[in-house]
N, C-alpha and C positions, 0 to 999 in steps of 0.2 A: 504494500500500500504506500509506503514512503516514496518509492520510485515514481509512482503515478502523481503524487502530490508535487514533486519537483518538476515533473513534466508539465503539469497544469499551471504551475506558477510561471515557468519559463514561457509557455505559450501566451499566457496573459500579458507578461512583460513585453514580449515581441509585438503583440497586437497594440498595446499602449504606446510603444515607441513608434510604430508605424502610423498610428493616428496622429500623434504629436508632430511627426515629421511631415505628414501630409498637410496639416494645418499651417506649419511654417512655410512650406513650399507655396501654398495658396497665397499667403500674405506677401511673400517675396514676389510672386507673379503680379499681384496687384500693385506693389511698389514700382516694379520695373515697367509693366505694360499698361497700368491704369492711366486714366486721363486726369490731369490736374484741374480741379475746380476750386474756385475761391468762393466761400460762403461768408456773407456779411455777418459779423457778430452782433448780437442784440445787446442793448445796454444792460449792464449788471451793476448792482450797488458796489461802488469801489471799496467799501469797507470789508465786503466779503469776497471780493474778487481774488485776492491773493491770500492764500492761507498756507504759510510755510513755503514749500518748494513746488507748488503747482498753482495753476490758474484754472478756475472753473469757467467753462465756456457755454454760452447759449447762442443759438443761431437765429437770424432773422427769418429763415424759412419756417421755423416752428412757431412764429408769432401769428396772432389773429386766426387761431384755429379753435373751433368748438370741439374740445376733446371728448365730449359726450357723444358726438355724432360720428366719430371715426373708429376704425378697428384698432384693437390694442396693438396688433402687429401688422405691418404692411410696408409699403414702399412710397417714398416721397420722390416724385419724378421732378427733376430739375433740368433746366436748359441754360447753358452758358451764353452770355452776351458776347459781343466782339472782344471785350477786354478780359474775358475769362471768368467774370463774376456770374455765378449761377443764381437763377431765380426759380422759385417754386412754380411748377406748372399745375400739378394736381397730386392727390393722394390716391393710392389704389392698393388693392389687396395682394396683387401678384407683381412680379417684376416685368411682366408684359401686359399690355402693349406699350411699347416705347417707339416713338417716331424719330425721324431724322434729328440728330444732334440733341437727343434727350438721354438722360441717365437716371436710372432708379437708384435710390439710396435706402437701404433697409432702416426701418425705425421701430421703436417700441414706445407706445404711448401710455401715460398714466392719466389721472384726472387733471393734472396741472401742467404737464410738459410732454414734449416729444424728444426722445433720446435717439440720436442717430449713431451712437457708438463711439463718438469722439468728443466727449464732454469735458475732458481734463487735459491740460497741457503741462507737462512736467519740465522743470528747468532747475539749474543749480541754485542753491540758496544764495541770496545776496544779489541775484541778477534780475530781480523783478522789474527794475526800472527800464530794462531793455524792452520789455514786453507790454508795458503799460499803454502804449499807443497802438496796440494791435487793433486793426479794423476788420481783418478777414482771417478766416481759418482756411488753410490750404489742405484739401483732401484729395487723395488719389482714389479713384473709383473704377470698378470694373463694370461690365455689363450685367452682372448678376445681383447687384445691389450691395456689394461689399465695399467698405470705405476704410481708409487709414489716414489719420491726421499726420501730415508731414511737416507742418510748420505754421507759423503765424506771419501775416503780412500787414504792412502799414497802408495808409491811404494812397500811396504812390505805387502800390502793388509790388513793393520790394520786400523780399523775405527778411524777417528779423532773425539774424543769425544767433545761434546759441553761444 
């Protein structure tokens, strides 16, 4: 019986590592092949904006939504303007249909807000002043609704370096 226990443990470990590596590869593919979209940041109370070594983010695309009338999980379809700043087009339950130059971003909604999965930006302690003037969050998105926050941008669309 002991021999089978070790085999079961080893098989489970291999499955766990395969799933973890698959997740990492998907994120890497989104980072390298995803489209960069800039989402306007919504106003946040400055006293609670910076807490330690991260910044809490809210996006303009999640404003002016009646959260009682939308699905808890779905996709926010955005369309970039000529300067790369994306605007919300519609909310839908699945990643399709999407039309030319539109991108779905997966969301989770509560009664009060819509989370698109990139609500915190981490930086080194003591460097908060660099990011206080952030106006846009830069996200790399793929066609399946996955997004990764890659940086913050100022009003001139320049990336605020770490």
